[in-house]
C-alpha positions in Angstrom: -1.8 4.0 34.3 0.5 3.8 31.2 -1.5 4.6 28.1 1.3 3.8 25.7 0.2 1.3 23.0 1.4 -2.1 23.7 3.7 -3.8 21.2 1.7 -6.2 19.1 2.7 -9.8 20.0 5.0 -11.4 17.5 6.4 -8.1 16.2 10.1 -8.4 16.0 10.6 -4.7 16.7 10.6 -3.9 20.4 11.1 -0.2 20.4 8.1 2.1 21.1 6.0 2.6 17.9 5.7 6.0 16.4 2.0 5.5 15.8 -0.4 2.9 16.8 -4.1 1.8 16.9 -5.0 -0.5 19.8 -8.4 -2.2 19.5 -9.6 0.8 17.5 -13.3 0.8 16.6 -15.2 3.3 14.6 -18.8 3.3 13.4 -20.8 5.5 11.0 -24.4 4.8 11.8 -25.0 1.2 10.9 -21.6 0.8 9.2 -18.8 -0.6 11.2 -15.7 1.0 9.6 -13.2 -0.4 12.1 -13.8 -3.3 14.4 -11.0 -3.6 17.0 -8.1 -2.9 14.7 -4.5 -3.1 16.0 -1.7 -1.3 14.0 1.8 -0.3 14.8 4.3 1.7 12.8 8.0 1.8 13.7 10.9 4.0 12.7 12.4 3.0 9.3 9.4 0.8 8.4 7.3 1.0 5.3 3.9 -0.4 6.2 1.4 -1.0 3.3 -2.2 -0.9 4.4 -4.2 -2.8 1.8 -7.9 -3.5 1.4 -10.8 -3.0 -1.1 -12.8 0.2 -1.2 -14.7 0.5 2.1 -12.2 -1.7 4.0 -11.5 1.0 6.6 -8.1 2.3 5.3 -9.2 5.9 5.2 -10.8 5.7 8.6 -7.6 4.2 10.1 -5.5 7.1 8.7 -8.1 9.6 9.9 -7.8 8.3 13.4 -4.0 8.4 13.4 -4.0 11.9 12.1 -6.5 13.1 14.7 -9.1 14.0 12.1 -11.6 11.6 13.8 -11.8 10.1 17.2 -12.4 6.3 17.9 -15.5 5.0 19.4 -13.5 2.3 21.1 -9.9 1.5 21.7 -7.1 4.1 21.7 -4.9 5.9 19.2 -1.4 7.4 19.7 1.0 9.4 17.6 4.5 9.7 19.0 3.1 8.6 22.4 0.6 11.5 22.4 -3.0 12.1 21.4 -2.9 12.6 17.6 -4.6 16.0 18.0 -1.6 17.3 19.8 0.4 19.9 17.9 3.7 18.4 19.0 2.7 15.1 17.4 1.3 16.6 14.2 4.5 18.6 13.6 6.4 15.4 13.4 4.2 13.9 10.7 3.9 14.5 6.9 0.7 13.9 5.1 -0.3 13.2 1.5 -4.0 12.4 1.2 -6.0 11.6 -1.9 -7.7 15.0 -1.9 -6.0 18.3 -1.1 -7.5 21.8 -1.0 -4.5 23.7 -2.4 -4.9 27.2 -3.9 -4.7 27.0 -7.7 -3.2 30.5 -8.1 0.0 29.9 -6.0 3.2 28.9 -7.7 4.9 25.6 -6.8 7.8 27.3 -5.1 5.4 29.5 -3.1 3.4 26.5 -1.9 6.5 24.7 -0.7 7.8 27.9 1.0 4.5 28.4 2.8 4.2 24.8 4.0 7.7 24.7 5.3 7.1 27.8 7.4 4.8 25.8 9.6 7.7 23.6 10.9 10.5 24.4 13.3 13.3 22.8 11.3 12.2 22.3 7.7 14.1 21.3 4.6 15.1 24.1 2.2 12.8 24.8 -0.7 15.3 23.6 -3.3 15.7 20.3 -1.4 12.0 19.8 -1.3 11.6 20.4 -5.0 14.5 18.1 -5.8 13.0 15.3 -3.7 9.8 15.4 -5.8 11.5 16.2 -9.1 9.9 19.6 -9.4 12.9 21.9 -10.1 11.6 22.8 -13.5 8.1 23.5 -12.3 9.1 25.9 -9.5 7.4 29.0 -11.1 4.4 27.2 -12.5 1.0 27.9 -10.9 -0.5 24.9 -9.2 -3.8 25.1 -11.1 -1.9 24.7 -14.4 -0.2 21.5 -13.5 -1.3 18.0 -14.7 -2.8 15.6 -12.1 0.5 13.7 -11.8 2.5 17.0 -11.3 0.1 18.1 -8.6 0.6 14.8 -6.8 4.4 15.5 -6.8 3.8 18.9 -5.4 1.7 17.4 -2.6 4.5 15.0 -1.9 7.0 17.8 -1.7 4.7 19.6 0.8 4.4 16.4 2.8 8.2 15.9 3.3 9.3 19.5 3.8 9.0 19.4 7.6 11.5 16.6 7.9 8.8 14.2 9.1 9.6 11.2 11.3 6.4 9.6 10.0 4.9 10.0 6.5 1.3 9.2 5.6 1.0 8.4 1.9 -2.5 7.8 0.7 -2.4 6.6 -2.9 0.7 8.7 -3.6 1.4 7.7 -7.2 -2.1 8.1 -8.7 -1.8 9.9 -12.0 2.0 9.5 -12.2 3.7 8.0 -15.3 6.1 5.1 -14.9 9.3 7.2 -14.6 7.8 9.6 -12.1 6.4 6.7 -10.1 9.8 4.9 -9.9 11.5 8.2 -9.0 9.1 8.7 -6.1 9.7 5.1 -5.0 13.4 5.8 -4.8 12.8 8.8 -2.6 10.5 6.9 -0.3 13.1 4.1 0.1 15.7 6.7 0.9 13.5 8.4 3.5 12.8 5.0 5.1 16.6 4.2 5.1 17.1 7.4 7.1 14.6 6.3 9.7 11.4 7.8 8.5 8.4 5.6 9.1 5.9 5.4 6.1 2.3 4.3 6.1 1.3 3.6 2.6 -2.1 2.9 1.0 -2.2 2.0 -2.6 -4.2 0.2 -5.2 -1.0 -0.6 -7.2 -0.1 -3.9 -5.6 3.3 -3.9 -7.3 3.9 -0.6 -5.4 3.4 -2.4 -2.1 5.6 -5.3 -3.3 8.3 -2.8 -4.3 8.3 -0.6 -1.1 6.8 -2.4 1.9 8.6 -4.4 4.4 5.3 -5.1 6.2 1.8 -5.5 4.8 -1.6 -5.4 6.5 -4.7 -6.6 4.6 -8.0 -5.4 6.1 -11.6 -5.7 5.0 -14.7 -4.4 6.6 -12.6 -2.9 9.4 -11.0 -6.2 10.4 -7.5 -7.5 9.9 -7.3 -10.4 7.5 -3.5 -10.9 7.3 -0.3 -9.2 8.2 3.4 -9.9 7.8 6.1 -9.4 5.1 5.1 -9.6 1.4 6.3 -13.1 1.3 4.4 -14.1 4.4 1.1 -12.7 3.0 1.7 -14.4 -0.3 2.2 -17.6 1.6 -1.3 -17.4 2.9 -2.5 -18.3 -0.6 -1.1 -21.7 -1.8 -1.7 -20.9 -5.5 0.8 -21.6 -8.2 0.8 -20.0 -11.7 1.9 -22.4 -14.5 2.5 -21.1 -18.0 3.6 -23.0 -21.1 3.2 -23.3 -24.8 1.1 -26.4 -25.3 -1.4 -27.9 -27.8 -3.6 -29.2 -24.9 -7.1 -27.6 -24.8 -7.6 -25.3 -21.8 -11.0 -26.9 -21.0 -9.4 -30.3 -20.8 -6.7 -29.2 -18.4 -9.2 -27.3 -16.3 -10.9 -30.6 -15.5 -7.7 -32.1 -14.0 -7.6 -32.7 -10.2 -6.0 -29.7 -8.4 -6.4 -27.3 -11.3 -8.5 -24.2 -10.3 -8.4 -22.5 -13.7 -6.9 -23.0 -17.2 -7.2 -20.6 -20.1 -5.5 -19.6 -23.4 -3.1 -16.8 -23.1 -1.2 -14.6 -25.6 1.1 -16.3 -28.1 -0.5 -19.7 -27.8 0.4 -20.0 -24.2 -1.6 -22.1 -21.7 -2.1 -20.3 -18.3 -3.0 -22.5 -15.4 -3.8 -21.8 -11.7 -3.3 -24.8 -9.4 -3.1 -25.5 -5.7 0.1 -27.5 -6.2 2.4 -27.3 -9.2 4.2 -30.6 -9.3 1.4 -33.0 -10.1 0.1 -30.7 -12.8 3.5 -30.2 -14.4 4.1 -34.0 -14.4 0.8 -34.5 -16.2 1.4 -31.7 -18.7 4.8 -33.3 -19.7 3.2 -36.7 -19.9 0.3 -35.6 -22.2 2.2 -33.2 -24.4 5.8 -34.2 -25.1 6.2 -31.1 -27.4 5.4 -28.8 -24.5 7.8 -25.8 -24.2 8.5 -22.6 -22.3 7.3 -24.0 -19.0 7.2 -21.5 -16.2 6.0 -21.9 -12.6 5.6 -19.1 -10.1 3.9 -18.7 -6.9 1.0 -16.3 -6.3 2.0 -12.6 -6.2 0.7 -10.1 -3.7 -2.2 -9.2 -6.1 -3.4 -12.8 -6.1 -3.1 -13.1 -2.4 -5.0 -9.8 -1.9 -7.8 -10.9 -4.1 -8.1 -14.3 -2.4 -7.9 -12.9 1.1 -10.6 -10.3 0.5 -12.9 -12.5 -1.5 -12.7 -10.3 -4.6 -11.3 -13.2 -6.7 -14.6 -15.0 -6.5 -16.5 -11.8 -7.2 -14.3 -11.1 -10.3 -14.9 -14.6 -11.6 -18.7 -14.3 -11.1 -18.7 -10.9 -13.0 -16.8 -12.4 -15.9 -19.0 -15.5 -16.1 
């Protein structure tokens, strides 16, 4: 019997996936962490796995890395059980927590890590990829949180991974360091490396991912390109400078929310933009700086996971 994970129907990629979950289930006592989740990751693909805390993201990564075993379904890494050394040597990992000795220098950590792989990158190349050249002789324990994350990234890529697991990779990084890391991730993907990314920075998923999966309570809510996931939410954001009271606009048909923004702007959320814009122009001839945009990935994420309603209730 062929145990290779089947290609998920509708996926345009037909080559064998580098990693997959097929009907994966995992339970911790009474908590169902994963409930029959399917996931595939292909060469050169950046897949963003999104979901609120407790959605099952960490469990999915744990199964793919062989740190846990599924209660149901199957898991494969490079066509092998994820516990196999041959599979693990082809993957790089950057998790949210890392037990790294504080007393070792950055260069020593990278040199030690690369020694575990048959054909690693050079130490200088690893440091350059993470922007760590000037920190080579600094002890790990004396680095800032953001600098430590960059060291962890260097350690994750030093084995020339075909598959890179990045769990909240830019936490603690400043804007310049974050964008530098994004450029490196894009370059690795362009060279054929597959990347599984989890992040709470939804703009990060928009900037990097060519495929998104949104999960909650261990179940898939939506998947597709960023545009396809955004299209699941038919919201439009309308902004303008207007003298109309927000409470009055909020009562119009089709308007979900209206509130005062910075600089005297009126910010409106509506299911459809055209009828609202038409009425705005009719009731306020002096209206200016009109802008209409569709929901971003952040709005789609909140709507799909139900957090939008929770946030509104907390603010009420």
